C-alpha positions as CSV (number, residue, x, y, z in Angstrom):
1,X,0.0,0.0,0.0
2,X,2.8,2.5,0.9
3,X,4.7,1.9,-2.3
4,X,1.9,1.3,-4.8
5,X,-0.7,3.9,-3.6
6,X,-3.1,1.4,-2.0
7,X,-4.5,3.8,0.6
8,X,-7.5,6.0,-0.2
9,X,-5.7,9.1,0.8
10,X,-3.2,8.7,-2.0
11,X,-6.0,9.9,-4.4
12,X,-6.0,13.3,-2.6
13,X,-2.5,13.8,-4.0
14,X,-3.2,12.5,-7.5
15,X,-6.2,14.7,-7.8
16,X,-5.6,17.7,-5.5
17,X,-8.1,19.9,-7.2
18,X,-7.8,23.6,-7.9
19,X,-6.0,26.1,-5.6
20,X,-8.3,27.6,-3.0
21,X,-10.5,30.3,-4.4
22,X,-12.8,30.9,-1.5
23,X,-11.7,33.9,0.6
24,X,-12.5,32.2,3.9
25,X,-10.5,29.0,3.3
26,X,-7.4,30.4,5.0
27,X,-9.3,31.5,8.1
28,X,-11.2,28.2,8.4
29,X,-7.9,26.3,7.9
30,X,-6.4,28.0,10.9
31,X,-9.6,27.2,12.9
32,X,-9.1,23.6,11.9
33,X,-5.6,23.5,13.3
34,X,-7.0,24.7,16.6
35,X,-10.2,22.7,16.7
36,X,-10.5,20.2,13.9
37,X,-14.0,19.2,12.7
38,X,-15.7,18.0,9.6
39,X,-16.9,21.5,8.7
40,X,-13.4,23.0,8.5
41,X,-11.5,19.9,7.1
42,X,-12.2,20.8,3.5
43,X,-10.9,24.3,3.9
44,X,-7.8,23.0,5.6
45,X,-7.1,20.6,2.8
46,X,-7.5,23.3,0.1
47,X,-5.3,25.7,2.0
48,X,-2.6,23.4,3.2
49,X,0.6,22.8,1.3
50,X,2.1,19.4,0.6
51,X,4.1,19.3,3.9
52,X,1.0,20.1,6.0
53,X,-1.1,17.6,4.2
54,X,1.4,14.8,4.6
55,X,1.9,15.7,8.3
56,X,-1.8,15.5,8.9
57,X,-2.3,12.0,7.6
58,X,-0.9,10.1,10.5
59,X,-1.3,12.5,13.4
60,X,-3.7,11.5,16.2
61,X,-4.5,15.1,16.9
62,X,-3.4,18.5,15.7
63,X,-0.7,19.6,18.1
64,X,-2.5,22.9,18.9
65,X,-5.5,20.9,19.9
66,X,-3.4,18.6,22.0
67,X,-1.7,21.6,23.6
68,X,-5.2,22.8,24.8
69,X,-6.0,19.5,26.3
70,X,-2.9,18.8,28.3
71,X,-2.2,20.6,31.5
72,X,-0.9,24.1,31.0
73,X,2.7,23.5,32.1
74,X,3.1,20.8,29.4
75,X,1.1,22.7,26.8
76,X,3.4,25.8,27.2
77,X,6.4,23.7,26.4
78,X,5.0,21.8,23.4
79,X,6.4,22.3,20.0
80,X,3.2,22.7,18.1
81,X,4.9,22.5,14.7
82,X,6.7,19.2,15.3
83,X,4.9,17.0,12.7
84,X,5.4,19.6,10.0
85,X,9.1,20.0,11.0
86,X,9.6,16.2,10.8
87,X,7.7,15.9,7.5
88,X,9.6,18.8,5.9
89,X,12.8,16.8,6.4
90,X,11.3,13.9,4.4
91,X,9.6,16.0,1.8
92,X,10.9,15.3,-1.7
93,X,9.4,18.0,-4.0
94,X,11.4,16.7,-6.9
95,X,9.4,13.4,-6.9
96,X,6.0,12.9,-8.6
97,X,3.1,13.3,-6.1
98,X,2.6,9.5,-5.4
99,X,6.3,8.8,-5.0
100,X,6.6,11.8,-2.7
101,X,3.8,10.5,-0.5
102,X,5.2,6.9,-0.6
103,X,8.5,8.2,0.6
104,X,7.0,9.8,3.7
105,X,4.7,6.9,4.4
106,X,7.4,4.3,4.3
107,X,9.9,6.4,6.2
108,X,7.4,7.1,9.0
109,X,4.3,4.8,9.1
110,X,5.7,1.7,7.5
111,X,9.0,1.8,9.4
112,X,7.9,3.1,12.8
113,X,4.5,1.4,13.1
114,X,3.8,-1.5,10.7
115,X,7.2,-3.2,10.6
116,X,7.6,-2.7,14.3
117,X,4.2,-4.2,15.1
118,X,4.8,-7.1,12.6
119,X,8.2,-7.9,14.3
120,X,6.8,-7.7,17.9
121,X,3.7,-9.8,17.2
122,X,5.5,-12.4,15.1
123,X,8.4,-12.8,17.6
124,X,5.8,-13.2,20.4
125,X,4.7,-16.3,18.6
126,X,8.2,-17.4,17.5
127,X,7.5,-16.7,13.9
128,X,9.9,-15.5,11.2
129,X,8.2,-13.1,8.9
130,X,9.6,-12.0,5.6
131,X,7.8,-9.0,4.0
132,X,8.8,-10.0,0.5
133,X,7.3,-6.9,-1.2
134,X,9.8,-4.8,0.6
135,X,12.8,-6.4,-1.2
136,X,14.9,-3.3,-2.0
137,X,15.1,-4.2,-5.7
138,X,11.3,-4.4,-6.0
139,X,10.9,-1.2,-4.0
140,X,13.4,0.7,-6.2
141,X,11.6,-0.6,-9.3
142,X,8.2,0.5,-8.0
143,X,9.5,3.9,-7.0
144,X,10.6,4.5,-10.6
145,X,7.1,3.7,-12.0
146,X,5.0,6.7,-13.1
147,X,2.0,7.7,-11.0
148,X,-0.6,6.5,-13.5
149,X,0.7,3.0,-13.3
150,X,-0.1,2.9,-9.6
151,X,-3.6,4.4,-9.5
152,X,-5.6,4.1,-12.7
153,X,-9.2,5.4,-12.4
154,X,-10.7,3.6,-9.5
155,X,-8.0,0.9,-9.4
156,X,-5.4,1.2,-6.7
157,X,-2.1,-0.6,-6.9
158,X,-2.8,-1.0,-10.6
159,X,0.7,-2.2,-11.5
160,X,0.4,-5.1,-9.0
161,X,-3.0,-6.0,-10.4
162,X,-1.7,-6.1,-13.9
163,X,1.2,-8.3,-12.9
164,X,-1.0,-11.0,-11.3
165,X,-4.1,-10.6,-13.4
166,X,-3.9,-14.1,-14.8
167,X,-3.0,-15.7,-11.4
168,X,-5.8,-14.4,-9.1
169,X,-9.6,-15.0,-9.5
170,X,-11.7,-12.2,-10.7
171,X,-13.7,-12.0,-7.5
172,X,-10.5,-11.0,-5.6
173,X,-10.1,-8.0,-7.9
174,X,-13.8,-7.0,-7.6
175,X,-13.8,-7.2,-3.8
176,X,-13.7,-3.9,-2.0
177,X,-10.6,-3.0,-0.1
178,X,-10.7,-4.2,3.6
179,X,-8.2,-2.7,6.0
180,X,-6.7,-4.4,8.9
181,X,-7.9,-2.5,11.9
182,X,-8.0,-3.4,15.5
183,X,-11.4,-3.0,17.3
184,X,-10.3,-0.3,19.7
185,X,-13.8,1.1,20.2
186,X,-15.2,-2.3,20.9
187,X,-12.5,-2.9,23.5
188,X,-12.8,0.4,25.2
189,X,-16.6,0.4,25.5
190,X,-16.7,-3.4,26.2
191,X,-14.3,-5.6,28.1
192,X,-11.9,-2.7,28.9
193,X,-14.6,-0.2,29.8
194,X,-14.1,-0.1,33.5
195,X,-10.3,-0.2,33.2
196,X,-10.5,2.7,30.7
197,X,-12.7,4.8,33.0
198,X,-10.4,4.1,35.9
199,X,-7.4,5.2,33.9
200,X,-9.1,8.5,33.0
201,X,-10.0,9.1,36.6
202,X,-6.5,8.3,37.9
203,X,-4.0,10.8,39.4
204,X,-1.7,9.9,36.6
205,X,-4.1,11.1,34.0
206,X,-4.5,14.4,35.8
207,X,-0.7,15.0,35.7
208,X,-0.9,15.0,31.9
209,X,-4.4,16.1,30.8
210,X,-6.8,18.8,31.8
211,X,-9.9,17.7,33.8
212,X,-12.3,18.9,31.1
213,X,-10.5,16.7,28.5
214,X,-10.7,13.7,30.7
215,X,-14.4,14.2,31.4
216,X,-15.1,14.4,27.7
217,X,-13.2,11.2,27.0
218,X,-15.0,9.4,29.8
219,X,-18.3,10.7,28.5
220,X,-17.5,9.3,25.1
221,X,-16.8,5.9,26.6
222,X,-20.1,5.8,28.5
223,X,-21.9,6.9,25.3
224,X,-20.1,4.2,23.3
225,X,-18.6,6.9,21.1
226,X,-14.9,6.3,22.0
227,X,-12.4,6.6,19.1
228,X,-8.9,5.5,18.2
229,X,-7.8,8.8,19.7
230,X,-9.2,7.7,23.1
231,X,-7.3,4.5,22.8
232,X,-4.0,6.4,22.2
233,X,-4.5,8.5,25.3
234,X,-5.4,5.5,27.4
235,X,-2.2,3.7,26.3
236,X,-0.2,6.7,27.2
237,X,-1.8,6.9,30.7
238,X,-1.4,3.2,31.3
239,X,2.2,3.3,30.1
240,X,3.0,6.2,32.5
241,X,1.3,4.3,35.4
242,X,3.1,1.0,34.6
243,X,6.6,2.5,34.1
244,X,6.3,4.8,37.1
245,X,7.9,7.7,35.3
246,X,7.3,11.3,36.4
247,X,5.6,13.9,34.1
248,X,6.6,17.5,34.5
């Protein structure tokens, strides 16, 4: 997916649309950075440059939003431009749009998340895993392919589909894409509900987050509206509690 444009958000870079023409886009984009919501997201996407767009794809929360939700002493010291700064170092404007995005995705998401998780989970079961599609010769070849060989109309990873068209049944190609996602919401609102509420109500949580933020997260759990964001904060709180580290 990272090399061949398999994720839906790759299409946002192949068809970016016209430059912003609405006079209020710049204002709403700034509002989005402080308080993201579905009404301001479109303006942010039209206003943002390539670095900002790339930085937004894998962030759990805009840093300015996060700074408002942690206790003031932490928020005052936060670098609110960190994702953009890190992404700018990886940005390769000389590459075509898809290759540019692939480079950032495999240097960040693939390397820091997917391969790490694959290694940890496989080693926990004494399995040796070989991600063969990441062979460097194959990756170099794919990087050299033009964008239109990776996304063709509604077909993602078109080059791979072309290569195995006579080897895979038609129903596989016609089946909609299914991502591999862990059921965080089900866990938080189900078997881990009480543990999650206890974590949010703990002294540890209050050393990191504002009380108003913790109440909102607890309310979402009780209303079965918890999200992956909630899971991320719970993992942070539980890690601090388990490791016994001091925050401040």
